[in-house]
MIRO-352582 format. One record per residue (C-alpha): z negated, y negated, x. Coordinates in steps of 0.001 Angstrom, whole numbers, padded with zeros to 6 digits, always signed. Layout:
ZYX...
! end
This chain:
+044835-111967+035441+045932-108791+033495+049500-108819+035199+048396-108537+038436+046287-105780+037605+049186-104430+036012+050777-104716+039401+047626-103302+041069+047731-100129+038905+051377-099680+039572+051227-099774+042977+048813-097033+043546+050003-094086+040824+052424-093027+042767+049798-092590+045890+047248-090949+042968+049835-088389+041998+050637-087147+045504+046528-086632+046377+046229-084352+043215+047650-081279+044112+047457-077512+042082+044756-075243+043447+046073-073209+046346+045486-069183+046948+043279-069803+049435+041380-072107+046566+041787-069648+044213+040005-066538+046608+036925-068629+047104+036199-069214+043471+036336-065624+042977+033852-064807+046172+031593-067480+044279+031557-065606+041155+030757-062437+042560+027609-063948+045043+026235-065402+041734+026372-061800+040108+025152-059879+042423+021989-061946+042646+021600-061792+038782+021424-058180+039303+019087-057773+042557+017493-060717+040305+017140-058026+037018+016089-054925+039294+013073-056435+040342+012458-057408+037731+012335-054372+036153+010453-052467+039104+007846-055161+039020+007446-054146+035217+007407-050602+035982+004492-051275+038386+002780-053334+035695+002929-050509+032851+001781-048180+035125-001043-049644+036392-001882-050479+032638-005000-048174+031800-003732-044930+028912-004819-045842+025455-008253-044260+024341-007610-039715+023054-007653-039757+019237-011663-039050+018571-011439-035454+016268-013793-036335+012994-016551-033980+012337-015684-031127+009900-016949-031899+006390-018962-028863+005146-018203-029643+001290-014274-030151+001991-014674-026580+003560-016442-025030+001160-014710-026387-001626-011002-025133+000594-012731-021595+000513-013346-021945-003230-010072-022445-004275-008697-019705-001806-011132-017296-003234-008827-017546-006438-010386-016785-009991-011367-013714-011701-010351-011955-014749-013877-010587-015428-017174-011836-015221-018447-012440-012142-022299-010482-011187-022895-013309-008231-021017-016059-006652-021275-019234-005261-019416-021635-002194-022175-022389+000622-022264-023925+004621-022238-021280+006690-025338-020917+008091-026455-017953+009684-029929-018017+007636-028025-018153+004206-028935-015538+001782-028592-015387-001952-029968-012425-004166-029094-010975-007795-029935-008342-010222-028950-004720-010453-025336-003995-011920-023951-000720-012791-020249+000224-012096-018254-000440-009269-018448-003719-007706-016420-005501-005861-017257-008041-002955-014656-011108-002541-015038-013753+000146-013083-016536+001745-014129-018687+004652-012746-022539+005402-013154-023345+008893-013659-021747+012693-015430-018630+013386-016313-015454+011684-019154-013402+010022-020762-010458+008281-021505-010382+004618-024005-008043+004078-025396-006615+000957-028456-004903+001513-030415-003057-001920-034199-003116-002138-035504+000988-003141-037250+001492-006384-040542+003667-005981-039213+006714-007100-036495+006758-003822-039579+007283-001080-038122+004584+000739-039788+001649+001744-036624-000025+003887-033884-001984+002280-030580-000091+002215-027287-001255+003098-024676-001105+000230-021475-002777+001936-020860-004464+004793-017869-007319+004763-016250-008487+007973-014963-012273+006838-012907-014435+009506-012807-018405+008815-009245-019834+009106-007237-022740+007416-005922-022174+005052-008182-019335+004110-007474-015725+004226-009872-013640+001355-011511-010118+002058-013132-007787-000085-014875-004554-000130-015970-001908-003001-019489-001002-003166-022451+000308-006062-025933-000650-006915-027297+002790-007541-030727+003475-006601-031934-000376-005707-034265-002509-007972-032480-005703-006917-029953-006659-004293-029840-009359-001307-026431-010899+000460-027122-011908+003986-025512-013532+007020-025140-011505+010365-022730-011694+013133-022134-015530+012534-020142-016926+015797-019571-020236+013993-020717-023580+015205-023110-025659+013021-020990-027421+010362-017995-025720+011017-017449-023630+008222-017822-023133+004749-017945-019445+002668-017428-018570-000946-017738-015177-002748-018005-013524-005604-018972-010158-006690-017201-008521-010014-018119-005079-011737-015001-002784-012474-016989-002388-016065-015195-005546-017481-018085-007435-017749-021368-006791-015788-023469-004331-017425-027412-006054-016572-030024-003006-015644-032213-002767-018641-029363-003086-021137-028709-000104-023646-025394+000379-022837-026336+001094-018827-029426+003565-020050-028386+007031-020040-031292+007809-022243-029851+005123-024990-026480+007481-024661-028312+010307-025834-029207+009079-029380-032078+010896-029961-032755+011828-033365-035444+014507-032552-038842+014231-030930-039118+018292-030379-037117+018291-027303-038267+017883-024049-036946+015565-021791-036416+014570-018094-035075+011804-016347-034637+009290-013227-032880+008713-010595-031622+010850-007678-028978+010253-004893-026418+013111-003864-027589+015279-001154-031692+014798-002138-033429+017643-003071-033085+018403-007521-035420+018004-009274-036968+021688-010638-040097+022076-013340-041090+024509-015904-039665+024331-019513-042261+024144-021929-043122+027273-024542-041842+025067-027341-038326+024509-026346-037911+028703-026657-035022+030128-025465-032608+029059-028066-031965+025557-027036-029189+022789-026544-029048+020333-023546-027619+016814-024356-027585+014910-020851-026279+011433-020104-026169+009931-016220-024593+006779-014746-022029+006076-011974-019628+008779-010386-020005+012472-009760-021512+015047-011516-025057+016098-012585-025641+019954-012469-028045+021199-014794-029399+024835-014516-031441+027179-016382-033364+029896-014045-035596+032707-014393-038830+032537-012369-037522+035228-010444-034357+032574-008975-032165+034573-011646-029302+031954-012565-029021+032094-016307-026940+029209-017183-025408+025993-015223-024118+023316-016873-021944+019939-015183-022262+016837-016266-019498+013852-015396-021216+010657-014642-019206+007447-015776-020191+003562-016638-021308+003001-018858-022940+006867-018880-021812+008856-022179-023787+011847-023675-022784+015039-023198-024273+018465-025721-023938+021888-024190-025694+025017-025394-026358+027204-022546-026780+030921-022483-029727+032327-023984-032681+033431-021142-035710+035518-022174-038836+035423-020476-040580+032348-018393-037737+029753-017682-037683+026596-015746-034658+024458-014812-033473+022605-012107-031341+019197-011849-029316+017978-008656-026396+015176-008120-023100+016580-006651-021457+013247-005096-020042+011456-002139-022552+010439+000414-024355+007772+000276-023865+007897-004148-026499+007612-006339-027211+008098-010137-029415+007199-013377-029771+010278-015355-031491+011457-018254-031631+015236-019657-032926+016578-022834-033659+020039-023844-033909+020746-027668-034564+023667-029314-032403+024731-031992
! end
């Protein structure tokens, strides 16, 4: 049986070899055309998917806007306080707080040239007012504006400052005016310092012109009080026990010059002494010219507009 199969395979092998032919040029071109069609179909499919995908992405709703957190007044206050910096001298008054139109603070009177410094963190701006409460001897009943400081709010804050004096008042209030800041949108810090190195509270002997005279005799006659530049001078008769031969002891606070005139009843000037005012007040002694007959004195204050002084003048017989 196997011999018959071998004989059959032997007869068919030449025929099979004749039927298997290598591919010709036409077959090769057909193969190339098939491959190109497949590539075109693949590219077209990719384009369609990209377009469809783009439409789908375009139809998606935009992401929700990031919600801004509300301003933190405590953080804004601390930011303003840091921006304010430190002070080399003790503060008369200082603090940090939320900016509100109703804010106010107060302090006792301090002598010297004072510096008001403030910084605001956040948005908007405002004016910081310094209002003095006049004493009864000033004959004024309404508060007196001592200073105003326009304060811009920003992040980071930029400190601003101004100078003022508390002469002629018995108390001071700090208030907000012209604020454009929205509620809870800003916090500010403030500080008031004195050029004396340490604030001198009114009533302290170092700030008291009477204490500065260091009187050792009760035989004299004294005149003291407060006065402002441009105000009419104090005048009164000299007591007879002072006589015509006396010394003038004087001291005054602040800046400018205290002017003491000795005059006759006729108005003729006998002598004029000029006392430089300072912080703290210092004692000056003068020996004026001798007069005769009834004498009177006149005290006035020569200084820039708006300035005032506390003073004490003592006439002591020789």
